[in-house]
C-alpha positions as CSV (number, residue, x, y, z in Angstrom):
1,M,123.5,80.8,169.7
2,Q,120.9,80.8,167.0
3,E,119.7,84.3,168.0
4,R,123.2,85.6,167.9
5,F,123.6,84.1,164.4
6,A,120.3,85.7,163.3
7,R,121.4,89.1,164.7
8,G,124.7,88.8,163.0
9,I,123.3,88.0,159.6
10,Q,120.5,90.5,159.6
11,P,122.7,93.5,158.7
12,I,124.3,91.4,155.8
13,T,120.9,90.4,154.6
14,K,119.6,94.0,154.7
15,A,122.6,95.3,152.9
16,L,122.2,92.7,150.2
17,H,118.6,93.5,149.7
18,K,119.4,97.2,149.6
19,H,121.8,96.5,146.8
20,K,120.0,93.8,144.7
21,R,122.3,94.7,141.8
22,F,124.6,91.9,143.0
23,L,122.3,89.5,141.2
24,H,122.6,91.2,137.9
25,S,126.3,92.1,138.2
26,A,127.0,88.4,138.5
27,R,125.8,87.7,134.9
28,D,128.8,86.5,133.1
29,E,130.1,83.4,131.3
30,N,131.2,81.7,134.4
31,G,127.9,81.6,136.2
32,F,126.9,82.3,139.7
33,A,125.3,80.8,142.7
34,P,124.8,81.8,146.3
35,R,127.5,80.4,148.6
36,G,127.7,80.0,152.4
37,P,125.0,80.7,155.0
38,S,124.7,84.4,154.4
39,A,124.4,84.2,150.6
40,A,122.1,81.3,150.7
41,A,120.1,83.1,153.3
42,H,119.9,86.1,151.1
43,A,118.8,84.0,148.2
44,C,115.9,83.0,150.5
45,K,115.3,86.5,151.8
46,A,115.7,85.4,155.4
47,H,118.3,83.9,157.7
48,T,116.7,80.6,157.1
49,F,115.2,78.7,154.1
50,E,111.7,79.7,155.3
51,S,110.8,81.7,152.2
52,C,112.7,79.6,149.7
53,P,112.5,79.3,146.8
54,D,112.4,83.0,146.2
55,K,111.0,83.3,142.7
56,E,113.2,86.2,141.6
57,V,116.4,84.4,142.7
58,I,115.3,81.1,141.2
59,S,114.4,82.8,137.9
60,F,117.8,84.5,137.9
61,L,119.6,81.2,138.5
62,Q,117.7,79.4,135.8
63,S,118.6,82.2,133.4
64,Q,122.3,81.2,134.1
65,A,121.8,77.5,133.2
66,N,123.9,77.8,130.0
67,A,126.8,79.6,131.7
68,R,130.3,78.2,131.2
69,Y,130.2,77.1,134.9
70,V,127.3,76.8,137.3
71,T,128.7,76.8,140.8
72,A,127.9,76.8,144.5
73,V,129.6,76.5,147.9
74,C,128.1,75.0,151.1
75,T,124.3,75.3,151.2
76,G,124.2,77.2,148.0
77,S,124.0,73.9,146.2
78,T,120.6,73.3,147.7
79,V,119.5,76.6,146.2
80,L,120.8,75.5,142.8
81,A,119.0,72.2,143.2
82,A,115.8,74.0,144.0
83,A,116.2,75.9,140.7
84,G,116.6,72.6,138.9
85,L,120.2,73.4,137.9
86,L,121.7,70.2,139.4
87,D,119.2,67.8,137.9
88,G,121.3,64.9,136.5
89,F,124.5,66.1,138.2
90,H,126.5,64.9,141.2
91,A,127.1,67.7,143.8
92,A,128.7,68.5,147.2
93,T,127.1,70.5,150.0
94,H,127.6,71.0,153.7
95,W,127.5,67.5,155.4
96,A,124.3,68.3,157.4
97,Y,122.5,69.2,154.2
98,V,123.3,66.0,152.2
99,P,119.8,64.6,153.0
100,I,118.3,67.9,151.8
101,L,120.2,67.7,148.5
102,E,119.2,64.1,148.1
103,A,115.5,64.9,148.8
104,L,115.8,67.4,145.9
105,G,116.8,64.4,143.7
106,I,120.5,65.2,143.5
107,K,123.2,62.6,144.1
108,A,125.3,64.1,146.9
109,V,129.0,63.3,147.1
110,L,130.9,63.6,150.3
111,Q,133.9,65.5,148.9
112,R,135.3,68.9,149.4
113,V,134.8,69.8,145.8
114,V,132.8,68.0,143.1
115,T,133.2,68.8,139.4
116,D,130.6,67.2,137.2
117,R,130.8,68.6,133.7
118,N,130.3,72.4,134.1
119,R,128.8,72.1,137.6
120,I,131.3,72.7,140.4
121,T,130.1,72.5,144.0
122,A,131.8,72.4,147.3
123,G,131.1,71.2,150.8
124,G,130.9,73.4,153.9
125,V,132.1,77.0,153.8
126,T,135.8,76.2,154.4
127,A,135.8,74.1,151.2
128,G,135.2,77.4,149.4
129,I,139.0,77.9,149.2
130,D,139.4,74.5,147.6
131,F,136.5,75.3,145.3
132,G,138.1,78.7,144.4
133,L,141.4,77.1,143.5
134,T,139.7,74.4,141.5
135,L,137.8,76.9,139.5
136,L,140.8,79.2,139.1
137,A,142.8,76.2,137.7
138,Q,140.0,75.5,135.2
139,L,139.9,79.2,134.1
140,R,143.6,80.1,134.2
141,G,145.6,76.9,134.5
142,D,147.1,74.9,137.4
143,D,150.2,77.1,137.8
144,V,148.1,80.2,138.3
145,A,146.1,78.3,140.9
146,R,149.3,77.1,142.6
147,R,150.6,80.7,142.7
148,R,147.4,81.9,144.3
149,Q,147.4,79.1,146.9
150,L,151.0,80.1,147.9
151,S,150.2,83.8,147.9
152,I,147.3,83.3,150.4
153,E,149.4,80.8,152.3
154,Y,146.7,78.1,152.0
155,D,148.4,75.4,154.0
156,P,145.6,74.1,156.3
157,Q,146.6,72.4,159.5
158,P,143.6,72.6,161.7
159,P,144.1,72.3,165.5
160,F,141.4,69.6,165.7
161,N,140.4,66.7,163.6
162,A,136.7,67.6,163.9
163,G,135.8,69.1,160.6
164,H,133.4,66.3,159.5
165,P,131.2,63.8,161.3
166,R,133.5,61.0,160.1
167,T,136.3,62.4,162.2
168,A,134.6,64.4,164.9
169,E,133.7,62.9,168.3
170,P,130.1,61.6,168.3
171,R,129.1,64.0,171.1
172,I,130.4,67.0,169.1
173,T,128.5,65.8,166.0
174,K,125.4,65.4,168.1
175,E,125.6,68.9,169.6
176,V,126.2,70.5,166.2
177,S,123.4,68.5,164.6
178,E,121.0,69.6,167.4
179,W,122.1,73.3,166.8
180,L,121.5,72.9,163.1
181,K,118.1,71.2,163.4
182,P,115.9,74.4,163.1
183,Y,117.8,75.3,159.9
184,L,117.4,71.8,158.5
185,D,113.7,71.8,159.4
186,D,113.4,75.0,157.3
187,A,115.3,73.4,154.5
188,K,113.0,70.4,154.6
189,S,110.0,72.8,154.3
190,M,111.8,74.2,151.2
191,V,112.0,70.7,149.7
192,Q,108.3,70.2,150.2
193,R,107.5,73.6,148.5
194,V,109.8,72.7,145.6
195,S,108.1,69.4,145.2
196,E,104.7,71.0,145.3
197,N,105.7,73.5,142.7
198,K,106.8,70.7,140.4
199,T,103.5,69.0,140.5
């Protein structure tokens, strides 16, 4: 399964590297951060955290520190943390990456979306819709966000109650945790490199 994931993400990663302008086109008052596995992987120039923190990406993110909003979804919050942009803030991330975020010195909160002053972060990738609606409400008002929610028919009713370890069967959580272990090991290596760079 991991090989299939890697094969699936390689074309995305190559395309993003070919068009690095995405980094600079994101420079606006509302800030930017990688979100989800592919974008976080791109931020690290691989499909894992093996080469994180990438100095070019970290430098770009640090240059956005005074943006109106500094945001991330899923594992993107660990990249923000590696850049020092979540120091002193509470943040959300994918449930499996909570220990990574905390190892980077960030108070992780197990919520779909966490707003702490101008930092807005979200949990796993599906929380990205909640995040988007939260940010849209901040930017354009609640009614605009409500209209957008209705226009995309965002009315989640998942067929299973297995979206988080607190509700998933223990055996399912164990299987997914084992599948994620190589990625978490890479992320732990990133934490060590970040710590070494700070000393």
